[in-house]
N, CA, C and O atoms as CSV, one atom per row, in Angstrom:
chain,resi,resn,atom,element,x,y,z
A,1,UNK,N,N,-13.007,17.211,-16.150
A,1,UNK,CA,C,-12.500,16.038,-16.834
A,1,UNK,C,C,-13.693,15.197,-17.256
A,1,UNK,O,O,-14.646,15.005,-16.501
A,2,UNK,N,N,-13.614,14.720,-18.437
A,2,UNK,CA,C,-14.672,13.866,-18.968
A,2,UNK,C,C,-14.073,12.483,-19.190
A,2,UNK,O,O,-13.056,12.337,-19.867
A,3,UNK,N,N,-14.712,11.475,-18.616
A,3,UNK,CA,C,-14.222,10.110,-18.765
A,3,UNK,C,C,-15.329,9.274,-19.397
A,3,UNK,O,O,-16.295,8.915,-18.725
A,4,UNK,N,N,-15.197,8.967,-20.664
A,4,UNK,CA,C,-16.209,8.140,-21.321
A,4,UNK,C,C,-16.216,6.729,-20.713
A,4,UNK,O,O,-15.166,6.125,-20.494
A,5,UNK,N,N,-17.407,6.231,-20.452
A,5,UNK,CA,C,-17.567,4.889,-19.885
A,5,UNK,C,C,-18.369,4.033,-20.854
A,5,UNK,O,O,-19.224,4.530,-21.587
A,6,UNK,N,N,-18.081,2.757,-20.843
A,6,UNK,CA,C,-18.899,1.849,-21.645
A,6,UNK,C,C,-20.313,1.838,-21.058
A,6,UNK,O,O,-20.521,2.204,-19.901
A,7,UNK,N,N,-21.257,1.422,-21.859
A,7,UNK,CA,C,-22.650,1.360,-21.395
A,7,UNK,C,C,-22.766,0.440,-20.177
A,7,UNK,O,O,-23.484,0.745,-19.225
A,8,UNK,N,N,-22.061,-0.673,-20.219
A,8,UNK,CA,C,-22.113,-1.623,-19.113
A,8,UNK,C,C,-21.594,-0.995,-17.813
A,8,UNK,O,O,-22.241,-1.105,-16.772
A,9,UNK,N,N,-20.437,-0.342,-17.869
A,9,UNK,CA,C,-19.867,0.269,-16.657
A,9,UNK,C,C,-20.763,1.404,-16.172
A,9,UNK,O,O,-20.971,1.560,-14.969
A,10,UNK,N,N,-21.293,2.192,-17.098
A,10,UNK,CA,C,-22.179,3.291,-16.709
A,10,UNK,C,C,-23.426,2.752,-16.004
A,10,UNK,O,O,-23.850,3.300,-14.987
A,11,UNK,N,N,-24.003,1.696,-16.535
A,11,UNK,CA,C,-25.198,1.088,-15.932
A,11,UNK,C,C,-24.893,0.550,-14.544
A,11,UNK,O,O,-25.661,0.749,-13.603
A,12,UNK,N,N,-23.759,-0.135,-14.430
A,12,UNK,CA,C,-23.375,-0.692,-13.127
A,12,UNK,C,C,-23.086,0.410,-12.123
A,12,UNK,O,O,-23.453,0.291,-10.954
A,13,UNK,N,N,-22.435,1.479,-12.560
A,13,UNK,CA,C,-22.129,2.609,-11.684
A,13,UNK,C,C,-23.413,3.266,-11.191
A,13,UNK,O,O,-23.550,3.543,-9.999
A,14,UNK,N,N,-24.349,3.517,-12.094
A,14,UNK,CA,C,-25.628,4.123,-11.705
A,14,UNK,C,C,-26.384,3.219,-10.730
A,14,UNK,O,O,-27.007,3.705,-9.786
A,15,UNK,N,N,-26.327,1.917,-10.956
A,15,UNK,CA,C,-27.005,0.977,-10.053
A,15,UNK,C,C,-26.376,1.023,-8.661
A,15,UNK,O,O,-27.084,1.007,-7.654
A,16,UNK,N,N,-25.058,1.079,-8.608
A,16,UNK,CA,C,-24.373,1.150,-7.307
A,16,UNK,C,C,-24.675,2.470,-6.620
A,16,UNK,O,O,-24.859,2.504,-5.404
A,17,UNK,N,N,-24.727,3.548,-7.374
A,17,UNK,CA,C,-25.055,4.855,-6.793
A,17,UNK,C,C,-26.456,4.815,-6.179
A,17,UNK,O,O,-26.670,5.313,-5.074
A,18,UNK,N,N,-27.392,4.228,-6.896
A,18,UNK,CA,C,-28.762,4.125,-6.379
A,18,UNK,C,C,-28.802,3.227,-5.146
A,18,UNK,O,O,-29.436,3.565,-4.147
A,19,UNK,N,N,-28.122,2.082,-5.219
A,19,UNK,CA,C,-28.102,1.122,-4.114
A,19,UNK,C,C,-27.490,1.747,-2.859
A,19,UNK,O,O,-27.985,1.537,-1.752
A,20,UNK,N,N,-26.415,2.512,-3.038
A,20,UNK,CA,C,-25.709,3.080,-1.888
A,20,UNK,C,C,-26.264,4.431,-1.450
A,20,UNK,O,O,-25.955,4.918,-0.363
A,21,UNK,N,N,-27.091,5.032,-2.312
A,21,UNK,CA,C,-27.632,6.343,-1.986
A,21,UNK,C,C,-26.580,7.447,-2.056
A,21,UNK,O,O,-26.705,8.475,-1.391
A,22,UNK,N,N,-25.562,7.232,-2.853
A,22,UNK,CA,C,-24.464,8.199,-2.985
A,22,UNK,C,C,-24.312,8.568,-4.446
A,22,UNK,O,O,-24.541,7.731,-5.320
A,23,UNK,N,N,-23.936,9.790,-4.727
A,23,UNK,CA,C,-23.764,10.200,-6.124
A,23,UNK,C,C,-22.682,9.376,-6.831
A,23,UNK,O,O,-21.675,8.992,-6.235
A,24,UNK,N,N,-22.920,9.123,-8.104
A,24,UNK,CA,C,-21.954,8.367,-8.905
A,24,UNK,C,C,-20.610,9.079,-8.936
A,24,UNK,O,O,-19.572,8.417,-8.943
A,25,UNK,N,N,-20.599,10.397,-8.954
A,25,UNK,CA,C,-19.335,11.132,-8.992
A,25,UNK,C,C,-18.506,10.868,-7.741
A,25,UNK,O,O,-17.279,10.797,-7.810
A,26,UNK,N,N,-19.174,10.723,-6.598
A,26,UNK,CA,C,-18.457,10.426,-5.350
A,26,UNK,C,C,-17.853,9.024,-5.432
A,26,UNK,O,O,-16.703,8.814,-5.045
A,27,UNK,N,N,-18.629,8.074,-5.935
A,27,UNK,CA,C,-18.126,6.704,-6.063
A,27,UNK,C,C,-16.926,6.647,-7.002
A,27,UNK,O,O,-15.948,5.954,-6.723
A,28,UNK,N,N,-17.000,7.373,-8.112
A,28,UNK,CA,C,-15.884,7.396,-9.066
A,28,UNK,C,C,-14.662,8.041,-8.430
A,28,UNK,O,O,-13.547,7.538,-8.575
A,29,UNK,N,N,-14.862,9.154,-7.725
A,29,UNK,CA,C,-13.729,9.840,-7.073
A,29,UNK,C,C,-13.055,8.899,-6.072
A,29,UNK,O,O,-11.828,8.804,-6.036
A,30,UNK,N,N,-13.856,8.203,-5.262
A,30,UNK,CA,C,-13.290,7.266,-4.280
A,30,UNK,C,C,-12.545,6.127,-4.965
A,30,UNK,O,O,-11.485,5.704,-4.503
A,31,UNK,N,N,-13.097,5.637,-6.062
A,31,UNK,CA,C,-12.431,4.545,-6.790
A,31,UNK,C,C,-11.087,5.007,-7.345
A,31,UNK,O,O,-10.101,4.272,-7.288
A,32,UNK,N,N,-11.051,6.212,-7.875
A,32,UNK,CA,C,-9.797,6.740,-8.415
A,32,UNK,C,C,-8.790,6.966,-7.298
A,32,UNK,O,O,-7.612,6.644,-7.452
A,33,UNK,N,N,-9.243,7.517,-6.172
A,33,UNK,CA,C,-8.338,7.728,-5.032
A,33,UNK,C,C,-7.766,6.403,-4.548
A,33,UNK,O,O,-6.571,6.305,-4.271
A,34,UNK,N,N,-8.611,5.389,-4.446
A,34,UNK,CA,C,-8.152,4.062,-4.009
A,34,UNK,C,C,-7.137,3.496,-4.994
A,34,UNK,O,O,-6.116,2.946,-4.582
A,35,UNK,N,N,-7.407,3.623,-6.285
A,35,UNK,CA,C,-6.496,3.125,-7.309
A,35,UNK,C,C,-5.154,3.837,-7.228
A,35,UNK,O,O,-4.102,3.202,-7.305
A,36,UNK,N,N,-5.191,5.180,-7.071
A,36,UNK,CA,C,-3.940,5.936,-6.974
A,36,UNK,C,C,-3.141,5.535,-5.733
A,36,UNK,O,O,-1.920,5.387,-5.802
A,37,UNK,N,N,-3.825,5.358,-4.598
A,37,UNK,CA,C,-3.132,4.945,-3.372
A,37,UNK,C,C,-2.484,3.573,-3.556
A,37,UNK,O,O,-1.361,3.349,-3.106
A,38,UNK,N,N,-3.191,2.658,-4.216
A,38,UNK,CA,C,-2.624,1.326,-4.464
A,38,UNK,C,C,-1.389,1.424,-5.370
A,38,UNK,O,O,-0.392,0.740,-5.141
A,39,UNK,N,N,-1.460,2.266,-6.386
A,39,UNK,CA,C,-0.317,2.451,-7.286
A,39,UNK,C,C,0.874,3.058,-6.542
A,39,UNK,O,O,2.019,2.659,-6.757
A,40,UNK,N,N,0.592,4.032,-5.662
A,40,UNK,CA,C,1.660,4.660,-4.883
A,40,UNK,C,C,2.294,3.657,-3.932
A,40,UNK,O,O,3.515,3.630,-3.779
A,41,UNK,N,N,1.464,2.826,-3.287
A,41,UNK,CA,C,2.018,1.782,-2.400
A,41,UNK,C,C,2.869,0.805,-3.188
A,41,UNK,O,O,3.943,0.406,-2.738
A,42,UNK,N,N,2.392,0.418,-4.362
A,42,UNK,CA,C,3.152,-0.515,-5.199
A,42,UNK,C,C,4.481,0.106,-5.630
A,42,UNK,O,O,5.509,-0.571,-5.648
A,43,UNK,N,N,4.457,1.386,-5.974
A,43,UNK,CA,C,5.695,2.060,-6.378
A,43,UNK,C,C,6.670,2.143,-5.208
A,43,UNK,O,O,7.871,1.941,-5.387
A,44,UNK,N,N,6.164,2.436,-4.017
A,44,UNK,CA,C,7.022,2.491,-2.834
A,44,UNK,C,C,7.610,1.115,-2.535
A,44,UNK,O,O,8.800,0.990,-2.244
A,45,UNK,N,N,6.771,0.090,-2.607
A,45,UNK,CA,C,7.254,-1.276,-2.377
A,45,UNK,C,C,8.356,-1.619,-3.377
A,45,UNK,O,O,9.377,-2.201,-3.009
A,46,UNK,N,N,8.146,-1.258,-4.635
A,46,UNK,CA,C,9.148,-1.527,-5.668
A,46,UNK,C,C,10.448,-0.781,-5.362
A,46,UNK,O,O,11.534,-1.344,-5.499
A,47,UNK,N,N,10.338,0.477,-4.950
A,47,UNK,CA,C,11.534,1.270,-4.650
A,47,UNK,C,C,12.294,0.682,-3.467
A,47,UNK,O,O,13.523,0.620,-3.487
A,48,UNK,N,N,11.572,0.253,-2.443
A,48,UNK,CA,C,12.220,-0.346,-1.271
A,48,UNK,C,C,12.891,-1.664,-1.662
A,48,UNK,O,O,14.027,-1.927,-1.266
A,49,UNK,N,N,12.195,-2.481,-2.432
A,49,UNK,CA,C,12.767,-3.765,-2.862
A,49,UNK,C,C,14.002,-3.541,-3.727
A,49,UNK,O,O,14.992,-4.261,-3.598
A,50,UNK,N,N,13.946,-2.550,-4.603
A,50,UNK,CA,C,15.092,-2.232,-5.453
A,50,UNK,C,C,16.277,-1.782,-4.597
A,50,UNK,O,O,17.406,-2.217,-4.820
A,51,UNK,N,N,16.019,-0.914,-3.622
A,51,UNK,CA,C,17.081,-0.444,-2.732
A,51,UNK,C,C,17.666,-1.616,-1.938
A,51,UNK,O,O,18.885,-1.753,-1.832
A,52,UNK,N,N,16.796,-2.454,-1.385
A,52,UNK,CA,C,17.271,-3.591,-0.591
A,52,UNK,C,C,18.154,-4.510,-1.431
A,52,UNK,O,O,19.173,-5.012,-0.959
A,53,UNK,N,N,17.751,-4.718,-2.668
A,53,UNK,CA,C,18.557,-5.575,-3.549
A,53,UNK,C,C,19.898,-4.908,-3.873
A,53,UNK,O,O,20.933,-5.569,-3.949
A,54,UNK,N,N,19.855,-3.598,-4.059
A,54,UNK,CA,C,21.076,-2.880,-4.421
A,54,UNK,C,C,22.094,-2.845,-3.289
A,54,UNK,O,O,23.297,-2.871,-3.546
A,55,UNK,N,N,21.631,-2.787,-2.034
A,55,UNK,CA,C,22.564,-2.670,-0.908
A,55,UNK,C,C,22.824,-3.997,-0.211
A,55,UNK,O,O,23.588,-4.051,0.753
A,56,UNK,N,N,22.200,-5.068,-0.688
A,56,UNK,CA,C,22.393,-6.377,-0.058
A,56,UNK,C,C,23.872,-6.730,-0.002
A,56,UNK,O,O,24.574,-6.694,-1.013
A,57,UNK,N,N,24.323,-7.067,1.174
A,57,UNK,CA,C,25.706,-7.477,1.360
A,57,UNK,C,C,26.688,-6.335,1.518
A,57,UNK,O,O,27.884,-6.574,1.685
A,58,UNK,N,N,26.217,-5.105,1.469
A,58,UNK,CA,C,27.101,-3.956,1.653
A,58,UNK,C,C,27.011,-3.466,3.095
A,58,UNK,O,O,26.247,-4.000,3.899
A,59,UNK,N,N,27.795,-2.454,3.406
A,59,UNK,CA,C,27.749,-1.901,4.759
A,59,UNK,C,C,26.404,-1.229,5.046
A,59,UNK,O,O,26.069,-1.000,6.208
A,60,UNK,N,N,25.638,-0.916,4.015
A,60,UNK,CA,C,24.307,-0.342,4.207
A,60,UNK,C,C,23.235,-1.401,4.422
A,60,UNK,O,O,22.082,-1.080,4.711
A,61,UNK,N,N,23.621,-2.661,4.280
A,61,UNK,CA,C,22.645,-3.749,4.361
A,61,UNK,C,C,22.018,-3.855,5.736
A,61,UNK,O,O,20.797,-3.962,5.851
A,62,UNK,N,N,22.825,-3.828,6.775
A,62,UNK,CA,C,22.291,-3.999,8.120
A,62,UNK,C,C,23.197,-3.287,9.105
A,62,UNK,O,O,24.419,-3.425,9.069
A,63,UNK,N,N,22.582,-2.540,9.965
A,63,UNK,CA,C,23.302,-1.824,11.009
A,63,UNK,C,C,23.578,-2.824,12.142
A,63,UNK,O,O,22.640,-3.364,12.729
A,64,UNK,N,N,24.826,-3.066,12.445
A,64,UNK,CA,C,25.209,-4.067,13.451
A,64,UNK,C,C,24.605,-3.759,14.811
A,64,UNK,O,O,24.153,-4.672,15.502
A,65,UNK,N,N,24.586,-2.488,15.213
A,65,UNK,CA,C,24.005,-2.125,16.506
A,65,UNK,C,C,22.504,-2.383,16.530
A,65,UNK,O,O,21.966,-2.849,17.534
A,66,UNK,N,N,21.834,-2.082,15.432
A,66,UNK,CA,C,20.390,-2.329,15.365
A,66,UNK,C,C,20.107,-3.824,15.390
A,66,UNK,O,O,19.161,-4.266,16.043
A,67,UNK,N,N,20.920,-4.606,14.683
A,67,UNK,CA,C,20.734,-6.048,14.677
A,67,UNK,C,C,20.900,-6.602,16.087
A,67,UNK,O,O,20.094,-7.417,16.534
A,68,UNK,N,N,21.940,-6.164,16.789
A,68,UNK,CA,C,22.189,-6.624,18.155
A,68,UNK,C,C,21.012,-6.265,19.061
A,68,UNK,O,O,20.560,-7.095,19.850
A,69,UNK,N,N,20.519,-5.037,18.951
A,69,UNK,CA,C,19.385,-4.605,19.771
A,69,UNK,C,C,18.147,-5.436,19.467
A,69,UNK,O,O,17.404,-5.796,20.380
A,70,UNK,N,N,17.917,-5.743,18.195
A,70,UNK,CA,C,16.750,-6.541,17.812
A,70,UNK,C,C,16.849,-7.950,18.375
A,70,UNK,O,O,15.865,-8.487,18.885
A,71,UNK,N,N,18.033,-8.552,18.286
A,71,UNK,CA,C,18.229,-9.905,18.815
A,71,UNK,C,C,18.017,-9.908,20.323
A,71,UNK,O,O,17.355,-10.801,20.851
A,72,UNK,N,N,18.564,-8.930,21.015
A,72,UNK,CA,C,18.379,-8.837,22.470
A,72,UNK,C,C,16.905,-8.663,22.819
A,72,UNK,O,O,16.409,-9.275,23.765
A,73,UNK,N,N,16.222,-7.843,22.068
A,73,UNK,CA,C,14.796,-7.630,22.320
A,73,UNK,C,C,14.010,-8.925,22.140
A,73,UNK,O,O,13.150,-9.257,22.956
A,74,UNK,N,N,14.310,-9.656,21.064
A,74,UNK,CA,C,13.619,-10.920,20.826
A,74,UNK,C,C,13.920,-11.938,21.925
A,74,UNK,O,O,13.027,-12.649,22.385
A,75,UNK,N,N,15.178,-11.999,22.336
A,75,UNK,CA,C,15.536,-12.939,23.396
A,75,UNK,C,C,14.879,-12.563,24.720
A,75,UNK,O,O,14.428,-13.442,25.453
A,76,UNK,N,N,14.819,-11.275,25.036
A,76,UNK,CA,C,14.142,-10.824,26.254
A,76,UNK,C,C,12.672,-11.200,26.210
A,76,UNK,O,O,12.103,-11.595,27.228
A,77,UNK,N,N,12.045,-11.082,25.034
A,77,UNK,CA,C,10.637,-11.441,24.898
A,77,UNK,C,C,10.403,-12.921,25.105
A,77,UNK,O,O,9.383,-13.316,25.671
A,78,UNK,N,N,11.343,-13.755,24.649
A,78,UNK,CA,C,11.225,-15.194,24.857
A,78,UNK,C,C,11.365,-15.558,26.329
A,78,UNK,O,O,10.783,-16.535,26.801
A,79,UNK,N,N,12.136,-14.765,27.036
A,79,UNK,CA,C,12.344,-15.001,28.485
A,79,UNK,C,C,11.242,-14.364,29.306
A,79,UNK,O,O,11.177,-14.561,30.519
A,80,UNK,N,N,10.365,-13.593,28.651
A,80,UNK,CA,C,9.293,-12.924,29.369
A,80,UNK,C,C,9.735,-11.664,30.081
A,80,UNK,O,O,9.092,-11.248,31.044
A,81,UNK,N,N,10.828,-11.037,29.627
A,81,UNK,CA,C,11.380,-9.878,30.303
A,81,UNK,C,C,11.006,-8.578,29.606
A,81,UNK,O,O,11.366,-7.524,30.130
A,82,UNK,N,N,10.354,-8.564,28.533
A,82,UNK,CA,C,10.226,-7.340,27.784
A,82,UNK,C,C,8.896,-6.803,27.682
A,82,UNK,O,O,8.697,-5.760,27.059
């Protein structure tokens, strides 16, 4: 894959490679991996938020047994029992 870079970005990338003692290709690969991971996290967050909005107020909104267990756990923690 060939990715054309502006002169400014190329100069900055080469400077960072020299400063860090790491090849520019490694720095670019890491930057792309980080960007992709951030995009995937954002997409997952969006999907979860969309689902939560879609099921709000329905029987899928909250499991009554789980809610009860969570409340009991929190109350036990306040009492120092958990």
